[in-house]
C-alpha positions in Angstrom: 7.7 15.2 2.7 6.0 12.2 1.1 5.5 12.2 -2.7 2.9 9.9 -4.1 2.6 8.8 -7.7 0.7 10.8 -10.3 0.9 13.9 -8.2 -1.6 12.6 -5.7 -1.7 14.3 -2.3 -2.2 11.1 -0.3 -2.6 7.3 -0.7 -5.2 4.7 0.1 -5.8 1.0 0.0 -9.1 -0.7 0.0 -8.5 -4.1 1.6 -10.6 -7.1 2.5 -9.9 -9.7 5.1 -11.5 -12.8 3.5 -12.7 -14.3 6.7 -15.3 -17.0 5.7 -16.0 -20.1 7.8 -12.4 -20.2 9.1 -12.7 -17.1 11.3 -15.5 -18.9 13.3 -13.6 -22.1 13.5 -10.4 -20.3 14.6 -12.4 -18.6 17.4 -14.1 -21.9 18.5 -13.5 -25.3 16.9 -16.8 -26.4 18.2 -18.4 -24.2 15.5 -17.6 -27.0 13.1 -21.0 -28.5 14.1 -22.8 -25.2 14.1 -24.0 -24.6 10.5 -25.9 -21.4 11.4 -22.7 -19.8 12.8 -20.6 -20.9 9.8 -23.2 -19.6 7.4 -22.3 -16.1 8.6 -18.9 -16.6 7.1 -20.1 -18.4 4.0 -22.1 -15.3 3.0 -18.8 -13.6 2.1 -17.6 -15.8 -0.7 -21.1 -16.7 -1.9 -22.6 -13.2 -2.0 -20.3 -10.5 -0.7 -17.3 -11.2 -2.9 -19.2 -11.1 -6.2 -20.9 -7.8 -5.2 -17.6 -6.3 -4.0 -15.9 -7.3 -7.3 -18.7 -5.6 -9.2 -18.3 -2.4 -7.1 -14.6 -2.3 -7.5 -14.9 -2.8 -11.3 -17.4 0.0 -11.6 -15.2 2.4 -9.6 -12.0 1.3 -11.4 -10.2 0.4 -8.1 -7.8 -2.5 -7.6 -7.8 -3.8 -4.0 -6.1 -6.4 -1.8 -7.8 -9.5 -0.4 -6.1 -11.2 2.6 -7.2 -14.8 2.4 -6.9 -17.7 4.9 -5.5 -20.8 3.1 -8.3 -23.0 4.4 -11.0 -20.6 3.2 -9.2 -20.6 -0.2 -9.5 -24.4 -0.3 -13.2 -24.1 0.6 -14.0 -21.4 -1.9 -11.4 -21.7 -4.8 -13.6 -20.1 -7.4 -14.0 -16.9 -5.3 -10.2 -16.6 -5.1 -9.8 -17.3 -8.8 -12.4 -14.6 -9.5 -10.5 -12.1 -7.3 -7.2 -12.9 -9.2 -9.0 -12.7 -12.6 -10.2 -9.2 -11.7 -6.5 -8.2 -11.2 -6.7 -7.7 -7.4 -4.0 -8.7 -5.1 -4.3 -11.8 -3.0 -2.2 -11.9 0.2 -1.7 -14.2 3.1 -4.1 -14.2 6.2 -3.0 -17.4 7.9 -3.9 -20.9 6.9 -6.4 -21.4 9.7 -7.6 -18.2 11.3 -5.3 -18.8 14.3 -3.2 -16.1 16.0 0.5 -16.8 15.6 0.9 -15.7 19.2 -0.7 -19.0 20.3 1.6 -21.2 18.1 5.0 -22.7 18.6 7.6 -21.6 16.0 7.3 -24.9 14.1 3.5 -24.7 14.1 3.7 -21.1 12.9 6.0 -22.2 10.1 3.6 -24.9 9.0 0.7 -22.5 9.0 2.6 -20.0 7.0 3.8 -22.4 4.3 0.4 -24.3 4.1 -1.4 -21.0 3.5 1.2 -20.0 0.8 0.7 -23.3 -0.9 -3.1 -23.0 -0.9 -3.0 -19.5 -2.4 -0.2 -20.1 -4.9 -1.9 -23.3 -6.2 -4.8 -21.0 -7.2 -2.5 -18.7 -9.1 -1.9 -16.0 -6.6 1.4 -14.1 -6.4 1.7 -13.8 -2.7 4.1 -11.1 -1.3 2.1 -9.7 1.7 1.0 -11.0 5.1 -1.7 -9.9 7.5 -2.0 -12.0 10.7 -5.4 -13.3 11.6 -5.0 -11.4 14.9 -3.0 -8.3 13.6 -0.2 -9.5 15.9 3.1 -11.3 15.8 4.9 -14.0 17.7 8.7 -13.6 18.4 9.2 -15.7 15.2 6.8 -14.1 12.8 9.1 -11.5 11.1 11.9 -14.1 10.8 9.5 -16.5 9.1 8.2 -13.8 6.7 11.7 -13.0 5.6 12.6 -16.7 5.3 9.5 -17.2 3.1 10.3 -14.2 0.9 7.5 -11.8 1.8 7.9 -8.2 0.8 5.6 -6.6 3.3 3.5 -7.0 6.4 0.2 -5.2 7.2 -0.3 -5.7 10.9 0.9 -2.9 13.1 -1.0 0.2 14.2 1.9 2.6 14.9 1.8 5.0 11.9 -0.2 6.3 9.0 2.7 5.9 6.6 4.4 2.7 5.4 7.9 2.2 6.7 10.7 -0.3 6.7 11.2 -2.5 9.7 14.5 -1.7 11.5 15.4 -5.3 12.1 14.0 -7.1 9.1 13.9 -6.4 5.3 10.2 -5.9 5.3 7.9 -3.0 4.6 5.2 -2.4 7.2 1.9 -1.0 5.8 0.0 -0.1 9.0 -3.6 -0.8 9.8 -6.0 0.8 12.3 -9.1 -0.3 14.1 -10.8 3.0 13.4 -10.9 2.2 9.6 -11.8 -1.4 10.1 -15.5 -2.5 9.7 -15.4 -5.2 12.3 -15.5 -2.9 15.4 -18.6 -1.3 14.0 -20.4 -4.2 12.3 -19.3 -7.5 13.9 -22.1 -9.4 15.7 -21.9 -12.8 17.3 -25.1 -14.1 18.7 -23.4 -16.2 21.3 -23.0 -13.2 23.5 -25.3 -10.5 22.2 -22.9 -7.9 23.6 -22.2 -6.0 20.4 -24.8 -3.9 18.7 -24.8 -3.3 15.0 -24.0 0.3 13.9 -25.6 2.0 11.0 -23.7 2.9 7.8 -24.3 6.5 8.5 -22.6 6.3 11.9 -19.6 4.5 10.4 -19.3 7.2 7.7 -19.3 9.8 10.5 -16.2 8.0 11.9 -14.4 7.1 8.7 -14.7 10.2 6.6 -13.1 12.7 9.1 -10.3 10.2 9.7 -9.7 9.9 6.0 -9.6 13.7 5.6 -7.2 14.0 8.5 -4.8 11.5 7.0 -5.2 13.2 3.6 -4.1 16.6 5.1 -1.0 15.0 6.4 -0.2 13.2 3.1 -0.5 9.8 4.7 -1.8 6.4 3.7 -5.4 5.4 4.4 -5.8 1.6 5.0 -9.5 0.7 4.7 -10.1 -2.8 6.1 -13.4 -4.6 5.5 -14.7 -8.1 5.5 -16.9 -9.5 2.7 -19.2 -11.2 5.2 -19.7 -7.8 6.9 -19.4 -5.1 4.3 -20.7 -7.3 1.5 -24.2 -6.6 2.8 -26.2 -4.3 0.5 -26.4 -1.2 2.7 -22.8 -1.4 3.6 -21.7 -1.8 0.0 -23.4 1.5 -0.6 -21.4 2.9 2.3 -18.2 1.5 0.8 -18.9 3.0 -2.5 -19.4 6.4 -0.8 -16.0 5.9 0.8 -14.3 5.0 -2.4 -15.9 8.0 -4.2 -14.6 10.2 -1.4 -11.1 8.9 -1.8 -11.2 9.5 -5.6 -12.7 12.9 -5.3 -10.2 14.1 -2.7 -7.1 13.1 -4.6 -6.0 9.8 -3.2 -3.6 7.4 -5.1 -5.6 4.2 -4.6 -3.5 1.1 -4.9 -3.2 -2.5 -3.7 -1.0 -2.9 -0.6 1.9 -4.4 -2.6 2.1 -1.3 -4.7 2.1 0.9 -1.6 4.9 -1.2 -0.1 6.9 -1.1 -3.3 6.6 2.7 -3.4 7.7 2.9 0.2 10.7 0.7 -0.5 11.8 2.7 -3.5 11.1 6.2 -2.0 11.3 5.8 1.8 11.7 6.9 4.5 8.4 8.7 4.0 7.4 11.7 6.1 4.1 13.3 7.0 3.1 16.8 5.8 3.2 18.5 9.2 3.0 22.2 9.3 3.0 22.6 5.5 
């Protein structure tokens, strides 16, 4: 059975995929000449990140921000502010390009370019989240080669675990606790509606409570350009308050991974 620090009954991470302009360029390079489209991403570092940092400080929570290298180069002060507030900065690609579309050498170049951009700003980078939450056949080899401690990409558990073939801890994610399926809107298709914060809370809170009963790990994944909007910040504060009130050990991903490395393999509280 899993034992979490400080006698906590379950664990949680509040994470942010810092997708600014680069997410729109990775989806469609033609967006480089579409300032209206790019401005959707620019909202994150310009407005969302300062509001999020204020919220995290008020709630006493340290989080993890997964940052694209090119977005870090565009918005260095936002990344410095994240680091100064003692949050983890981790790797989210250099461009927002899925590694599954790259050759092994292209993927290596992306990985090391992103590392250089983040480390030059003072980040101690030990974790990786793919822009697509997916791997190529080379990804895990490259992460080990570059000295990463953990990956946060797969959706196959609610506990962190050690990869069987590589010396890496996997800290799983889930679409159900990601804000993008609920809030993402692209006006080139008009195919996605925008859900209300109340609807998303109705999805998230039961899932959090279910993971808590099993003694698992809750990975909240949000985007500053989406959840940095005022109404959604209030929703995020409700979620954080719920985590705190229900006994979660809330920690950045690198601390979750370190705990799993030291105390694993972890097991769910089934039938207890």
